[in-house]
C-alpha positions as CSV (number, residue, x, y, z in Angstrom):
1,M,22.2,-75.4,178.5
2,N,21.4,-78.0,175.9
3,D,18.1,-78.6,177.5
4,F,16.7,-75.3,176.2
5,P,13.8,-75.7,174.0
6,K,14.5,-75.5,170.3
7,S,12.3,-72.4,169.9
8,T,14.8,-70.4,171.9
9,I,18.3,-69.2,171.9
10,S,20.6,-69.2,175.0
11,V,23.4,-66.6,174.9
12,M,26.3,-65.9,177.3
13,F,27.6,-62.2,177.8
14,S,31.2,-61.8,178.5
15,L,33.8,-59.3,178.3
16,A,31.6,-57.3,175.7
17,S,30.9,-60.2,173.7
18,I,27.8,-62.4,173.1
19,V,28.0,-66.1,172.3
20,V,25.1,-68.3,171.2
21,L,25.4,-71.4,173.3
22,S,22.0,-73.1,172.3
23,S,19.8,-72.3,169.1
24,S,17.3,-73.9,166.8
25,L,19.0,-71.4,164.4
26,F,22.6,-71.8,165.3
27,A,24.9,-74.7,166.1
28,Q,26.5,-74.0,169.5
29,G,29.4,-71.4,169.3
30,T,28.5,-70.5,166.0
31,L,27.3,-66.9,166.4
32,F,29.8,-64.0,168.3
33,V,29.0,-60.4,168.6
34,R,32.2,-58.8,169.9
35,N,33.6,-55.3,169.9
36,Q,30.4,-54.2,167.8
37,K,31.2,-57.0,165.0
38,V,29.2,-60.1,164.2
39,G,31.0,-63.3,163.6
40,I,28.9,-66.2,162.0
41,G,31.2,-69.2,162.1
42,T,34.4,-67.4,163.6
43,A,35.0,-66.2,167.3
44,T,37.0,-63.4,166.1
45,P,35.1,-61.3,163.7
46,A,37.5,-58.9,161.7
47,Y,34.7,-57.0,160.2
48,D,31.1,-55.9,161.2
49,L,29.7,-59.1,159.6
50,H,32.0,-61.8,159.0
51,L,31.0,-65.1,157.7
52,V,33.0,-68.6,157.8
53,N,31.8,-71.5,156.5
54,S,34.5,-74.4,157.0
55,S,32.3,-77.0,155.5
56,G,31.8,-75.8,152.4
57,G,28.5,-74.4,150.4
58,A,27.1,-71.2,150.4
59,N,28.1,-68.6,153.3
60,L,25.0,-66.5,152.8
61,W,21.5,-67.5,151.7
62,I,18.7,-65.0,151.0
63,E,15.4,-66.3,149.8
64,G,12.1,-64.5,149.3
65,A,8.5,-65.5,148.3
66,L,9.1,-64.0,144.7
67,S,12.9,-62.7,144.9
68,G,15.8,-62.4,147.1
69,A,17.4,-59.0,147.3
70,M,19.9,-57.5,149.4
71,E,20.5,-53.4,149.6
72,F,24.0,-51.7,150.0
73,V,23.6,-48.0,151.0
74,D,26.5,-45.4,150.7
75,G,25.4,-42.5,153.2
76,D,28.0,-40.2,151.5
77,A,26.9,-40.6,148.1
78,P,24.4,-37.9,146.5
79,A,20.6,-38.4,146.6
80,D,19.3,-41.3,144.3
81,E,22.8,-42.5,143.9
82,R,23.6,-44.1,147.1
83,I,21.7,-47.5,146.9
84,A,23.0,-50.7,145.0
85,Q,20.9,-53.7,144.8
86,F,21.6,-57.2,144.5
87,L,18.6,-59.0,143.2
88,A,17.7,-62.6,142.1
89,S,14.3,-62.5,140.5
90,N,12.7,-64.3,137.5
91,G,15.5,-66.4,136.6
92,S,18.1,-63.6,136.5
93,F,20.7,-62.2,138.9
94,R,20.9,-58.2,138.8
95,I,23.4,-55.6,140.3
96,R,21.5,-52.4,139.7
97,G,21.2,-49.0,141.0
98,L,18.2,-47.7,143.0
99,S,16.9,-44.3,144.0
100,D,16.1,-43.1,147.2
101,A,12.5,-44.1,146.6
102,L,13.8,-47.6,145.8
103,S,13.1,-47.6,142.2
104,Q,15.6,-48.7,139.4
105,T,17.8,-45.8,138.2
106,V,20.2,-48.0,135.8
107,P,19.9,-51.6,134.7
108,G,23.3,-52.3,135.9
109,I,24.4,-55.8,135.3
110,V,22.4,-58.8,134.6
111,L,23.2,-62.6,134.7
112,D,20.7,-64.8,133.1
113,L,20.6,-67.9,135.2
114,G,19.4,-70.2,132.3
115,S,21.4,-69.2,129.5
116,G,24.3,-67.7,131.3
117,D,24.0,-64.6,128.9
118,V,25.3,-61.4,130.6
119,G,23.8,-57.9,130.0
120,L,25.3,-54.5,130.6
121,G,22.8,-51.8,130.2
122,T,19.9,-54.3,129.5
123,T,17.6,-56.4,131.6
124,S,17.1,-59.2,128.8
125,P,20.5,-59.9,127.2
126,A,20.3,-62.2,124.1
127,Y,24.1,-63.0,123.7
128,R,26.9,-64.2,125.7
129,L,27.6,-60.5,126.5
130,E,25.2,-57.9,125.2
131,V,26.2,-54.3,126.1
132,E,23.6,-51.5,125.6
133,D,23.3,-47.8,126.1
134,T,20.3,-46.3,124.2
135,S,20.9,-42.9,125.6
136,T,24.0,-42.2,123.7
137,T,25.1,-42.4,120.0
138,G,28.8,-42.4,120.9
139,S,31.0,-45.1,122.2
140,I,29.9,-47.5,124.7
141,L,32.8,-49.9,125.2
142,R,36.3,-48.9,126.3
143,L,39.4,-51.3,126.2
144,Q,42.5,-50.3,128.1
145,N,45.9,-51.8,129.0
146,G,49.4,-50.6,129.7
147,D,49.9,-49.4,126.1
148,G,46.7,-47.5,125.6
149,T,43.1,-47.2,125.1
150,C,40.3,-48.0,122.6
151,D,36.7,-47.0,122.3
152,L,34.2,-48.4,120.5
153,D,31.2,-46.7,118.7
154,P,28.6,-49.0,117.0
155,N,27.0,-47.4,114.0
156,V,24.4,-48.0,111.6
157,G,27.1,-49.0,109.0
158,G,29.5,-50.9,111.1
159,L,32.0,-50.4,114.0
160,T,34.2,-47.5,114.6
161,W,37.3,-47.8,116.9
162,S,39.0,-44.7,118.5
163,C,42.4,-45.7,119.9
164,S,44.9,-43.4,121.8
165,S,47.6,-42.1,119.4
166,D,49.0,-39.2,121.1
167,L,52.8,-38.1,120.2
168,R,53.6,-38.0,123.9
169,L,52.9,-41.8,124.3
170,K,55.4,-42.8,121.6
171,T,59.0,-42.6,121.0
172,D,61.4,-43.2,117.9
173,V,58.7,-41.8,115.5
174,R,59.9,-42.6,111.9
175,S,58.1,-42.2,108.5
176,A,56.5,-45.6,107.5
177,D,58.1,-47.8,104.5
178,T,54.9,-48.5,102.8
179,A,56.4,-50.3,99.9
180,A,58.1,-52.7,102.6
181,I,54.6,-53.1,104.5
182,L,53.0,-54.1,101.2
183,E,55.7,-56.5,100.3
184,D,55.3,-57.9,104.0
185,L,51.3,-58.4,103.5
186,L,52.1,-59.9,100.1
187,E,53.7,-62.7,101.8
188,M,50.9,-63.8,104.0
189,D,49.1,-66.5,102.1
190,L,45.3,-66.6,102.4
191,Y,43.1,-69.8,102.3
192,N,39.6,-70.9,101.9
193,Y,38.5,-73.3,104.5
194,E,35.5,-74.9,106.5
195,V,35.2,-74.3,110.2
196,I,35.3,-77.8,111.9
197,A,32.9,-76.6,114.7
198,S,30.2,-74.8,112.6
199,G,30.6,-75.8,109.1
200,D,31.1,-72.2,108.3
201,H,33.1,-71.3,105.0
202,R,36.0,-68.6,105.7
203,L,38.7,-66.9,104.2
204,G,41.6,-66.4,106.5
205,F,45.3,-67.7,107.6
206,I,46.6,-71.1,108.8
207,A,48.7,-70.4,111.8
208,Q,51.3,-73.2,111.2
209,R,52.0,-72.0,107.5
210,M,52.2,-68.4,109.0
211,Q,54.9,-69.6,111.4
212,E,57.1,-70.3,108.2
213,T,56.8,-66.7,107.1
214,H,55.8,-64.6,109.9
215,P,56.5,-66.3,113.3
216,D,56.3,-62.9,115.4
217,R,52.6,-62.9,114.3
218,V,51.9,-66.5,115.8
219,T,51.1,-67.1,119.5
220,S,49.8,-70.0,121.5
221,S,46.9,-69.9,123.9
222,E,46.6,-71.6,127.1
223,D,45.5,-75.2,125.3
224,G,48.1,-75.2,122.8
225,T,46.0,-73.6,119.9
226,L,47.9,-71.5,117.8
227,M,46.5,-67.8,117.1
228,V,47.4,-65.4,114.3
229,Q,47.8,-61.6,115.1
230,Q,45.7,-60.1,112.2
231,P,47.1,-57.2,110.0
232,G,45.8,-54.2,111.5
233,A,43.9,-51.2,109.6
234,N,47.0,-49.1,109.7
235,E,49.1,-51.8,107.9
236,L,46.4,-52.1,105.3
237,L,46.3,-48.2,105.0
238,A,50.1,-48.0,104.4
239,A,49.7,-51.1,101.5
240,V,47.1,-48.8,99.8
241,Q,49.4,-45.9,100.1
242,A,52.3,-48.0,98.6
243,L,49.8,-49.1,95.7
244,H,48.8,-45.7,95.2
245,G,52.5,-44.6,94.7
246,M,53.0,-47.3,92.1
247,V,49.8,-46.6,90.1
248,S,50.6,-42.8,90.1
249,E,54.1,-43.8,88.9
250,L,52.6,-46.0,86.2
251,Q,50.2,-43.6,85.1
252,G,52.8,-40.6,84.7
253,K,54.8,-43.2,82.5
254,V,51.9,-44.0,80.6
255,A,51.0,-40.2,80.1
256,D,54.7,-39.5,79.0
257,L,54.5,-42.5,76.6
258,E,51.2,-41.1,75.2
259,R,52.8,-37.6,74.7
260,K,55.7,-39.1,72.8
261,L,53.6,-41.0,70.5
262,K,51.5,-38.2,69.6
263,S,54.5,-36.0,69.1
264,K,55.7,-38.8,66.6
265,E,52.3,-38.8,65.0
266,A,52.6,-35.0,64.6
267,E,55.8,-35.5,62.6
């Protein structure tokens, strides 16, 4: 069988299977079709198309004159929502939705192969991660873990976070000691410093010094760099409430002294 011309493919049919014996495209024994499953590099395909490359490198290579594309179709999905396309074109790799007429329905996910920037909802990301949805004025990013969920809404004036705060998610609920929180925050020393990597001048904490007063706020990253848990907005609000209480108390004392002074002047 090895004497077949290189332009032909020799196959063997046996027990409901097809095995390539010689081909200009496949090495001997590389392509197998068994039980309506196709195996490339494996004689026992477990899926409709099963590729195995024991020598390393790419398992699948798709190339076109201008782009390489592959579509996946979900026959049970609604019209114009059943086609997902993987596309490499113009220096980017995209995963996007297509209509039944094969026109783009959503930008999807884009990886710029030159810069490494990733875009969600945009075809031309300008940052390492750019998330865009101009069809809404609400939240466009959700972060969730075992504790709760937070949504991010970018506004003209800044960012607004909305986080889960349902009573049903909490236990041991007590009124906050705002004075104690204020005292705790006042023990956190702030420093002006220059960032070595960028030369930027910043105001913030020094982790090693924070360890001395608030060790529970300091953690270590995988490379051993120390990180500080920043005071949250609720802690800052508690401190403001404590200060407001102190100011109100002082205002009351000042008003009382003024009344006494006026009373003496009137005598």
